[in-house]
C-alpha positions as CSV (number, residue, x, y, z in Angstrom):
1,X,0.1,-39.9,-75.5
2,X,1.0,-39.3,-71.9
3,X,-0.8,-41.5,-69.5
4,X,-1.7,-40.3,-66.0
5,X,-0.7,-42.8,-63.3
6,X,-3.3,-43.5,-60.7
7,X,-2.2,-42.3,-57.2
8,X,-2.3,-45.0,-54.5
9,X,-5.1,-44.7,-52.0
10,X,-4.0,-43.2,-48.7
11,X,-5.5,-46.0,-46.7
12,X,-4.6,-48.9,-49.0
13,X,-1.6,-50.0,-47.1
14,X,-1.8,-53.4,-45.5
15,X,-2.7,-53.2,-41.8
16,X,-4.1,-49.6,-41.9
17,X,-7.8,-49.1,-41.3
18,X,-9.9,-47.5,-43.9
19,X,-11.1,-43.9,-43.4
20,X,-14.6,-45.1,-42.7
21,X,-13.5,-47.5,-40.1
22,X,-11.1,-44.9,-38.5
23,X,-13.9,-42.4,-37.9
24,X,-16.6,-44.8,-37.0
25,X,-14.8,-46.7,-34.3
26,X,-16.9,-46.6,-31.1
27,X,-15.5,-44.8,-28.0
28,X,-14.8,-47.1,-25.1
29,X,-17.9,-46.7,-22.8
30,X,-15.6,-46.6,-19.8
31,X,-13.6,-43.7,-21.2
32,X,-16.8,-41.9,-22.2
33,X,-18.1,-42.3,-18.6
34,X,-14.9,-41.0,-17.1
35,X,-14.8,-38.1,-19.4
36,X,-18.4,-37.2,-18.6
37,X,-17.7,-37.4,-14.9
38,X,-14.6,-35.3,-15.2
39,X,-16.4,-32.5,-17.2
40,X,-19.5,-32.7,-14.9
41,X,-17.4,-32.4,-11.7
42,X,-15.3,-29.6,-13.2
43,X,-18.4,-27.6,-14.2
44,X,-19.9,-28.2,-10.7
45,X,-16.7,-27.1,-9.0
46,X,-16.5,-24.0,-11.1
47,X,-20.1,-23.2,-10.4
48,X,-19.8,-23.6,-6.6
49,X,-16.4,-21.8,-6.5
50,X,-17.8,-18.9,-8.6
51,X,-20.9,-18.6,-6.5
52,X,-18.9,-18.6,-3.3
53,X,-16.4,-16.1,-4.8
54,X,-19.2,-13.7,-5.6
55,X,-20.8,-14.1,-2.2
56,X,-17.4,-13.2,-0.5
57,X,-17.0,-10.2,-2.8
58,X,-20.6,-9.1,-2.1
59,X,-19.9,-9.0,1.6
60,X,-16.4,-7.5,1.2
61,X,-17.6,-4.8,-1.2
62,X,-20.9,-4.1,0.5
63,X,-23.3,-4.7,-2.4
64,X,-24.0,-6.4,-5.7
65,X,-22.8,-3.6,-7.9
66,X,-19.5,-3.0,-6.2
67,X,-18.9,-6.8,-6.1
68,X,-19.6,-7.0,-9.8
69,X,-17.2,-4.1,-10.6
70,X,-14.5,-5.7,-8.4
71,X,-14.4,-8.6,-10.9
72,X,-13.0,-6.3,-13.5
73,X,-11.2,-3.5,-11.6
74,X,-9.1,-3.2,-8.5
75,X,-11.0,-3.3,-5.2
76,X,-12.3,0.0,-4.0
77,X,-10.6,1.2,-0.8
78,X,-14.0,2.2,0.4
79,X,-16.9,0.4,2.0
80,X,-19.6,1.9,4.2
81,X,-17.7,4.8,5.8
82,X,-19.5,4.5,9.1
83,X,-17.2,7.0,10.8
84,X,-19.7,9.4,12.3
85,X,-19.1,11.8,9.4
86,X,-15.5,12.4,10.6
87,X,-14.3,11.0,7.2
88,X,-16.1,11.2,3.9
89,X,-15.5,9.3,0.7
90,X,-13.2,10.8,-1.9
91,X,-12.9,9.4,-5.5
92,X,-9.1,10.1,-5.7
93,X,-7.9,9.8,-2.2
94,X,-10.2,7.1,-0.9
95,X,-11.3,9.2,2.0
96,X,-10.5,12.5,3.7
97,X,-11.6,14.5,6.7
98,X,-15.1,16.0,6.4
99,X,-14.8,19.8,5.6
100,X,-18.2,20.3,7.2
101,X,-16.8,19.6,10.6
102,X,-15.3,22.3,12.8
103,X,-11.5,22.6,12.6
104,X,-11.4,21.0,9.1
105,X,-10.7,23.3,6.1
106,X,-12.2,23.1,2.6
107,X,-9.3,20.9,1.4
108,X,-10.2,18.3,3.9
109,X,-7.3,18.6,6.3
110,X,-7.4,19.8,9.9
111,X,-6.6,23.4,10.4
112,X,-7.6,26.8,9.1
113,X,-8.1,27.7,5.5
114,X,-4.8,28.2,3.7
115,X,-4.3,31.6,2.2
116,X,-2.9,31.7,-1.3
117,X,-0.2,34.2,-0.2
118,X,2.1,33.4,2.7
119,X,1.4,35.6,5.7
120,X,4.1,38.3,6.2
121,X,6.5,36.5,4.0
122,X,6.8,33.6,6.4
123,X,8.2,30.3,5.2
124,X,5.5,27.8,4.5
125,X,6.1,24.1,5.5
126,X,3.6,21.4,4.5
127,X,3.8,18.0,6.3
128,X,2.3,15.0,4.5
129,X,1.9,11.9,6.5
130,X,-0.3,9.4,8.3
131,X,-1.3,8.8,11.9
132,X,2.4,9.1,13.0
133,X,2.4,12.8,12.1
134,X,-1.3,13.4,12.7
135,X,-1.6,13.9,16.6
136,X,-2.4,17.4,17.6
137,X,0.3,17.3,20.3
138,X,2.8,15.4,18.1
139,X,6.1,16.3,16.6
140,X,4.6,18.5,13.9
141,X,3.0,20.8,16.6
142,X,6.3,20.7,18.6
143,X,8.2,21.8,15.5
144,X,5.8,24.7,14.9
145,X,6.2,25.8,18.5
146,X,10.0,25.5,18.2
147,X,9.9,27.9,15.2
148,X,8.1,30.5,17.4
149,X,5.6,31.5,14.8
150,X,8.3,32.5,12.3
151,X,7.1,29.8,9.8
152,X,3.7,28.6,8.8
153,X,3.6,24.8,9.5
154,X,0.6,23.1,7.9
155,X,-0.1,19.5,9.1
156,X,-1.8,17.7,6.2
157,X,-1.3,14.3,7.7
158,X,-4.4,11.9,7.5
159,X,-4.5,8.7,9.5
160,X,-4.2,5.6,7.3
161,X,-2.8,7.4,4.3
162,X,-0.1,5.9,2.1
163,X,2.5,7.5,0.0
164,X,0.2,7.2,-3.0
165,X,-2.6,9.0,-1.3
166,X,-0.2,11.7,0.0
167,X,1.1,12.3,-3.5
168,X,-2.4,12.6,-4.8
169,X,-3.3,15.0,-2.0
170,X,-0.2,17.1,-2.9
171,X,-0.9,17.2,-6.6
172,X,-4.6,17.9,-6.4
173,X,-4.8,20.3,-3.4
174,X,-1.5,21.4,-2.0
175,X,0.8,22.3,-4.9
176,X,-1.2,25.5,-5.4
177,X,-0.3,26.8,-1.9
178,X,3.4,27.1,-3.1
179,X,5.2,25.7,0.0
180,X,8.8,26.4,0.5
181,X,9.3,23.0,2.0
182,X,7.2,19.8,1.8
183,X,8.1,17.1,4.5
184,X,7.0,13.6,3.6
185,X,6.6,11.5,6.8
186,X,7.1,7.9,5.8
187,X,6.0,4.8,7.9
188,X,6.8,1.2,6.9
189,X,3.1,0.5,6.1
190,X,3.0,3.2,3.3
191,X,4.1,1.0,0.4
192,X,0.5,0.4,-0.8
193,X,-1.9,2.2,-3.0
194,X,-4.7,2.0,-0.5
195,X,-4.0,0.4,2.9
196,X,-7.3,0.9,4.8
197,X,-11.0,0.7,4.2
198,X,-13.9,1.0,6.7
199,X,-16.8,-1.1,7.8
200,X,-20.2,0.2,9.0
201,X,-18.9,0.3,12.6
202,X,-16.1,2.6,11.7
203,X,-13.4,-0.1,12.1
204,X,-10.4,0.4,9.8
205,X,-9.9,-2.8,7.8
206,X,-7.1,-3.8,5.4
207,X,-7.8,-3.6,1.7
208,X,-7.6,-6.7,-0.4
209,X,-4.4,-5.2,-2.0
210,X,-2.7,-4.9,1.4
211,X,-3.8,-8.4,2.5
212,X,-2.2,-9.8,-0.6
213,X,1.2,-8.4,0.5
214,X,1.6,-11.6,2.7
215,X,1.0,-13.9,-0.3
216,X,3.7,-15.6,-2.3
217,X,5.0,-13.8,-5.4
218,X,5.4,-16.9,-7.5
219,X,3.7,-17.7,-10.8
220,X,2.2,-21.0,-9.7
221,X,-1.5,-21.7,-10.0
222,X,-2.3,-21.4,-6.3
223,X,-0.2,-18.2,-5.8
224,X,-1.9,-16.5,-8.8
225,X,-5.4,-17.7,-7.6
226,X,-4.8,-16.4,-4.1
227,X,-3.7,-13.0,-5.5
228,X,-6.8,-12.6,-7.6
229,X,-9.6,-14.4,-5.7
230,X,-11.2,-13.0,-2.6
231,X,-12.3,-16.5,-1.6
232,X,-8.8,-18.1,-2.2
233,X,-7.2,-15.3,-0.3
234,X,-9.4,-15.8,2.8
235,X,-8.9,-19.6,2.7
236,X,-5.1,-19.1,2.6
237,X,-5.1,-16.5,5.4
238,X,-7.3,-18.8,7.5
239,X,-4.9,-21.7,7.0
240,X,-2.0,-19.5,7.9
241,X,-3.7,-18.5,11.1
242,X,-3.9,-22.1,12.1
243,X,-0.2,-22.7,11.8
244,X,1.5,-24.1,14.9
245,X,4.4,-21.7,14.5
246,X,5.0,-18.1,13.9
247,X,7.2,-16.6,11.2
248,X,10.8,-15.9,12.0
249,X,10.2,-12.1,11.7
250,X,6.9,-10.6,13.0
251,X,6.3,-8.4,9.9
252,X,6.3,-11.3,7.4
253,X,2.6,-12.2,8.0
254,X,1.4,-8.6,8.6
255,X,-0.4,-7.2,5.6
256,X,0.5,-3.6,6.3
257,X,4.2,-3.7,6.8
258,X,5.1,-6.9,4.8
259,X,5.5,-4.9,1.6
260,X,8.4,-2.9,3.1
261,X,10.6,-6.0,3.0
262,X,9.7,-6.7,-0.7
263,X,11.5,-5.2,-3.6
264,X,8.8,-4.3,-6.1
265,X,6.8,-1.9,-3.8
266,X,10.0,0.1,-3.4
267,X,10.2,0.6,-7.2
268,X,6.7,2.1,-7.0
269,X,7.7,4.3,-4.0
270,X,10.7,5.6,-5.9
271,X,8.4,6.7,-8.8
272,X,6.1,8.5,-6.4
273,X,9.1,10.3,-4.7
274,X,10.7,11.3,-7.9
275,X,7.4,12.8,-9.2
276,X,6.8,14.7,-5.9
277,X,10.3,16.0,-5.9
278,X,9.9,17.4,-9.4
279,X,6.4,18.8,-8.8
280,X,7.5,20.6,-5.6
281,X,10.6,22.0,-7.3
282,X,8.5,23.3,-10.2
283,X,6.6,25.3,-7.6
284,X,9.7,26.8,-6.0
285,X,10.0,24.4,-3.1
286,X,12.0,21.5,-1.8
287,X,11.0,18.0,-0.7
288,X,12.5,16.1,2.2
289,X,11.6,12.8,3.9
290,X,11.3,11.8,7.5
291,X,11.3,8.0,8.0
292,X,9.7,6.6,11.1
293,X,10.9,3.2,12.4
294,X,8.9,0.2,13.3
295,X,9.2,-0.9,16.9
296,X,10.0,-4.6,16.2
297,X,13.1,-3.4,14.4
298,X,14.6,-2.6,17.8
299,X,14.3,-6.2,19.0
300,X,17.9,-7.3,19.9
301,X,17.2,-11.0,19.1
302,X,16.1,-10.1,15.6
303,X,19.0,-7.8,15.1
304,X,21.4,-10.5,16.3
305,X,19.9,-13.0,13.8
306,X,20.1,-10.8,10.7
307,X,20.5,-7.1,11.3
308,X,20.8,-6.2,7.6
309,X,17.5,-7.9,6.8
310,X,15.8,-6.3,9.8
311,X,16.9,-2.9,8.5
312,X,16.3,-3.6,4.8
313,X,13.6,-0.8,4.6
314,X,16.0,1.8,5.9
315,X,18.6,0.6,3.4
316,X,16.1,0.9,0.6
317,X,15.0,4.3,1.6
318,X,18.6,5.6,1.9
319,X,19.4,4.3,-1.5
320,X,16.4,5.9,-3.2
321,X,16.7,9.3,-1.5
322,X,20.4,9.4,-2.3
323,X,19.8,8.6,-6.0
324,X,17.0,11.2,-6.2
325,X,18.9,13.9,-4.2
326,X,16.1,14.1,-1.6
327,X,17.3,14.8,2.0
328,X,16.4,12.0,4.4
329,X,16.0,12.0,8.2
330,X,16.0,8.4,9.2
331,X,14.8,8.3,12.8
332,X,16.0,4.7,13.4
333,X,19.6,5.7,14.6
334,X,18.1,8.7,16.5
335,X,15.7,6.5,18.4
336,X,18.3,3.8,18.9
337,X,20.4,6.4,20.8
338,X,17.5,7.4,23.0
339,X,15.9,4.1,24.1
340,X,14.6,2.5,20.9
341,X,11.4,0.6,21.4
342,X,10.7,2.6,24.6
343,X,9.7,5.6,22.5
344,X,6.6,3.9,21.2
345,X,3.2,3.1,22.7
346,X,2.5,0.5,20.0
347,X,4.5,-0.8,17.0
348,X,4.0,2.4,14.9
349,X,3.1,5.4,17.0
350,X,5.5,7.5,19.2
351,X,4.8,8.3,22.8
352,X,5.3,11.8,24.2
353,X,9.0,11.2,24.6
354,X,9.3,9.9,21.0
355,X,7.5,12.9,19.6
356,X,9.7,15.2,21.6
357,X,12.9,13.6,20.3
358,X,11.5,13.4,16.7
359,X,10.7,17.2,16.8
360,X,14.1,18.1,18.2
361,X,15.9,15.9,15.7
362,X,13.8,17.3,12.8
363,X,14.6,20.9,13.6
364,X,18.3,20.2,13.8
365,X,18.1,18.3,10.5
366,X,16.3,21.0,8.7
367,X,18.8,23.6,9.8
368,X,21.9,21.5,9.0
369,X,20.6,20.8,5.5
370,X,19.7,24.5,4.9
371,X,16.1,23.6,4.4
372,X,15.0,26.6,6.5
373,X,15.6,30.3,6.1
374,X,18.8,31.3,7.8
375,X,16.9,33.2,10.5
376,X,14.9,30.2,11.6
């Protein structure tokens, strides 16, 4: 008869503790105290940090509900639009001009209502842009005057708009007007989804998204925390403001334009431009781009240090437009030939001479690229 052999006990080996002794050994009181202190301090820190984080969000988002929503979604571009009713909130665009005001049409852009049919067969040109193209006496108006009423020029520029907002405005409200030509005016602070928000005193403020453009792009704990926490972002920006030195290039700590020297935002821009090109073409029109320079790019010392880096945004734009087959008027070489930085009244906006040169160059560009009817 087969006999079953008895298996050796697992803990029977000499020198090994029994199972009972192994699991009943008391924890060193010192280790227990250190563990308790660590957990208590960690929970305390998380509680204090979480509370401070929510207070900062509450103030930034102007209310409990918006602050709570911001924990789970991207920050709204809107706060209290205390702008004297000049601007009103818009769920898609962030904000737009108030159609209830004189001189603003039902779409929310300045000018008369746009008729579905083009008047007298005139060519219809729509200009999308921001505050560079928005002035009533700026290059858009000068272009309209230079065409002597033979073309309908619609200035749809809205101060503070980004390429994302301009694309949404085009898709939602302006494709239906069947433009022959859509001119996208680009400024180096346009590589955001939403750049500006407003406080109760009508001051334009940077969005959290734009402020994060000056943060490191690494995957380390502090970089990730600063990109997702309002509190950590403000602490980092406050520490940066206390630095005893300034960055080598002035745009590197500017939330609005810093993104123009980073690669990822240009991939997003290329997607917007390709979609706009196809949408305009499907409506029988063509898309072209006017790129406005940034005054610090004309600084001779910066150019001498690293001209290619200074002009990286222009290089990126040229590459994208070339690949997509979108005609590009880069005003940087034009302005360089006519005084450079002397054509601005601040870092972004042209003075009267700058607008005049921009309009003259734009008219010649449109003609040379056959973007206007032969008679214009």
